[in-house]
N, C-alpha and C positions, 0 to 999 in steps of 0.2 A: 714799903709794901708788906713787910713782916712775912710770916709763913702762910702760904696759900696752898690749898689742897686741890689737886686735879686728878684726872683719870686718863686711861689710855684705851685704844681700841682692842688691845690684847685681853682686856677684861671682858670683852664680848666674843672672845675666841678668835680674833683676827690676828693671825701670825704671818700669813702670806697674802699678798694682794689679790692673787688669782684663785684663791680657794673658793669653790662654789658654795661652801657652807657658810660663808661670811654673811652676816646681816648687811643691809645697805649702809653706806656711810651716813646717809640722812637719818636712818634709825638710830645709829650710834650717837650722833650729835644730840638728837632729841632726847634719848633716854639718859644720856650723861647729864644733861641740864636738868631733867626731871628728878634725877637722883640727888641733886643738890650741889653739883660741882660747877665751878666757874672757869675751868680750864681743861684742855684735852691735848693729848699728843697727836701727831700726824698719823701714826700707824705706818705700816710698810709702804714705801713709796709706790704710788700707783693705785693705792686703795682710795684715798681721798682725791678729789680733783686737783690737778696741777694748774688749772686755770685759776689765778689768784682772785679774780672777780667772783667767780662762782663759789669758791670756798669761802671767801671773805664775807659775802652776803649771807651764807648759811651760818657761819660763826656768829655774825651779828644778830641774826634772827633768834638764835638761842642764847644770846648773851654769854658766849664762850670765847675765851682767849686761847690762841694756839700757843702751847708751851714750848714744844720742841719736837724732835723726831729722832728716830733710831736708824742707823745703818747696821742692819743685822745680816752680815755677809761673812763668807769664809776668808777672813784675812790671813789665815794660816796657809791658804792654797795659792801659790803663785800663778797657777793657770786661771784663777778666777779674778785676776786683778782688774781686767777691763770691766767686768760686771761690778766690782767693788767701786771703781772710780765713777762709773755711771750712776750708781745709787748714791754715792757721796755728793756729787754735783747736783743731782735732781732733788735730793732731800734738802741740801743746804739752800738751794735756790728757792724752794717752797717756803722754808722757814724765814728766809730773809724777806720774802715778799709780804709776810704777815707780821713782821716785827718780832717773831719768836727768836729765842736766844740759844736754846740748848740743842746742840748736835751731839748725839750719843753714839759711840762706836762699840759694837759688840762682835767679837769673833763667834760666828755661828757654830751650831752643833756639828761635831765631827764624829764619824763612825768609829774613829780610833779612840775617842774619849767617852762616848755615850755609855758603854758598858760599865765604866768605873766611876760614874758620877758620884760625888760624895766621899770618895775613897782616895785620898791624896797619895797614900803610900803605894797604891796599885796602879795609878794612872800613868799611861804612857807619856814620856817626856819628848819634847822636840829635840832634834839634834842641834848642835851649835849653829849650823848654817840655817836650819829651819827657824830657829829662834830669831836670828838676825833678820831674816826676811819678814817674819811676823811683826817684829818691832818696827822695822823700816816702813812697812806698809801702813801700820797704824799711825806712825809719825807723819807720813806724807798726807794721809787723810786729815789728820789734825791740822797740819799746816794749811791745807786747802780751806777747811772750814774757818780757821782763825784769820788767815791773812787775805783770802780771796772773798770771803763772805762776811767777815766781821762777827762771827759767832763764837760762843764759848763751847769748846769741844771737850768732851770727857770720855773716859774709858769706863765701861760697865763690865765687870766680871760676870760670867754666865756659866751655869752648870753645863757640862758636856762639851764645852769648847776648850781651846788651848789657852784662854785667858780666864781661868776659873778659880784656882786656889790662891790663897793669900800670898804665898811666896812669889808666884808668878806676877801678880798684880803689883807687889811692891818692887820687884825687879824692874818692871816696865816703868814705873814711876821714877825710879832712879836713873833710867837710861833715856827718857824723853823729857825735854825741857818743860818745866812747869808753865811757861808762857804759852805753850802750844796745847798742853794736855792736862786737864783737870780730872776729877773723879765724879762719875755718876754712881752713887753708892746705893746698891740694892740690898736691903736688909735680908730678904729671903734667900737670895742666891748665896750670900755670904754664910748664912746659917746652914744651908744645904751642903756647902763645901766643907763644913766641919769647924768653922771658926766663929769667934764671938763678934757679932756686928758692933756692939757698943764699944768694945775695946778697940776695934779698928778705927771707929769714928773718933774716939778720943785722941788717937795718935795722928790722925790725918785730917782733922776738921779744917785746917787752913787750906787744904787742896780740894775739899769737897765742894763742888759748885751746884750740885743737883742731887736729889734723893728720890729713889723709888721705894715705896712701901709694899712689902710682900711678907707673908708669914709662912712658916713651915710647921706641919703637924709633927710633933715629936714622936708619936707612936708609929706613924708611917715611916718617918725617917729612920728610926731604930730598926724597924722591920726590914726596910730595903737595904740598909747597910749590912745588917747581920746576914741577910740572905743573898747579898751581892747582886741585887736587882739593878738593872740599868735605868738610864734616865727616862726613857719613854714610858716604861712600865711603872716607874715610880710616880710620874705625873698622872698616869691613868689610875693609880691607887689613891690619889688625893694628897700628894706631897704638899702642894700649896693650898693652904686653907684660908678662910676669912681672917682678916686682921683681928687680933685679940684672942683667937682660938688656938694659937700655936705657941711657939717657944720664944719668939722675938719679944724683947722687953720694950714695948713701944712707949710706956711712960718714961723710961730712962732715955730713950731716943729723943722724945719731946724735950725733956729737961736739958739734954746736951745741946740740942739745936738752939733752944732759947738762950741758954747761958753763953753760948758762943756767938750769939748775935746773927745766926743764920737768917738771911733775908731773901726769900724766894719761894719757889714751888717745891712741893713734895707730891709726887704722883703715885696714886694707887695703881698697882698692877695685880689684879686678881686673875692670874692666868687660869683659863678654863678649857677643858677638853669638850668639844661639841658632842662627842660620843657618850658623855656622862650625863646628858640632859641637864645642862647647867641653868641657873636662873641669874643671868647677868645683871638685870636691873635690880632684883632683890639683893644680890650680893653687893652691888654698888651702894645701895641705900644702907645696908648693914655696916659696910666698911666706913661710910661717911658718918653714920651715927656713932660707931665705936670711937672714931677719932675725935668727934665732938665730946664724947663722954670722958676722955682723958685730957681734954684741955686744948685741942686744936680747934680753932674757930672755923 
């Protein structure tokens, strides 16, 4: 299969299934295909139809393959476990129905972490008991996806959650068996966290099963770090920019993926804020054109 490039509904501003600002799922499929992509993620469970016939027909109409889906839930919160389990099963069931492989786990944004996004030295740390709970819930979701649905499950570090900074990610990888949990590596979130994406990839390519392409604007990043600006305001100021316009070294990423024999999808995630009057289709095309210009077919 080699490296294939997909996109995700978050590039159209879809973060939560019930957000009234969301474009229709039909619009996202159509525009994703028009922008030159052959694959798309599921988006938040409940956004795209859970009826496999309805969604399958629409994917086929636009010549799109379903790549994977994300469980973006507060794994750090024991009181939210029933909701996490529900999202895990529903997402995994939808993926399995369409032959998609990648179930991605993300500890969602916490009010305790959002104010210190990008500043590892200031960020609140979980207590030992809280860490054990977070790890165990992630491990159980990974077990469900792997053993009950036959999927490849990966952890995705995300700014403003409790699985954000490189030491936390590497600790989790040490504590959860590799047969259950791989890495979905997001270049932009790793950069926002203050670490070198390419250096991390070099150390962990053997465990990276899936990749998200995202870029960070170095001037915005320096400004929000210097002024101790929180996650939401940083996003509103344009932290995540179009690919190739930021600080992530995508040519080096491409070289590393190819030299390591990476065989699979890389998914563009051009997170956009609906309040900033974004151009999702234009950005999707620009990102696809940029990736082609540096050697991604």
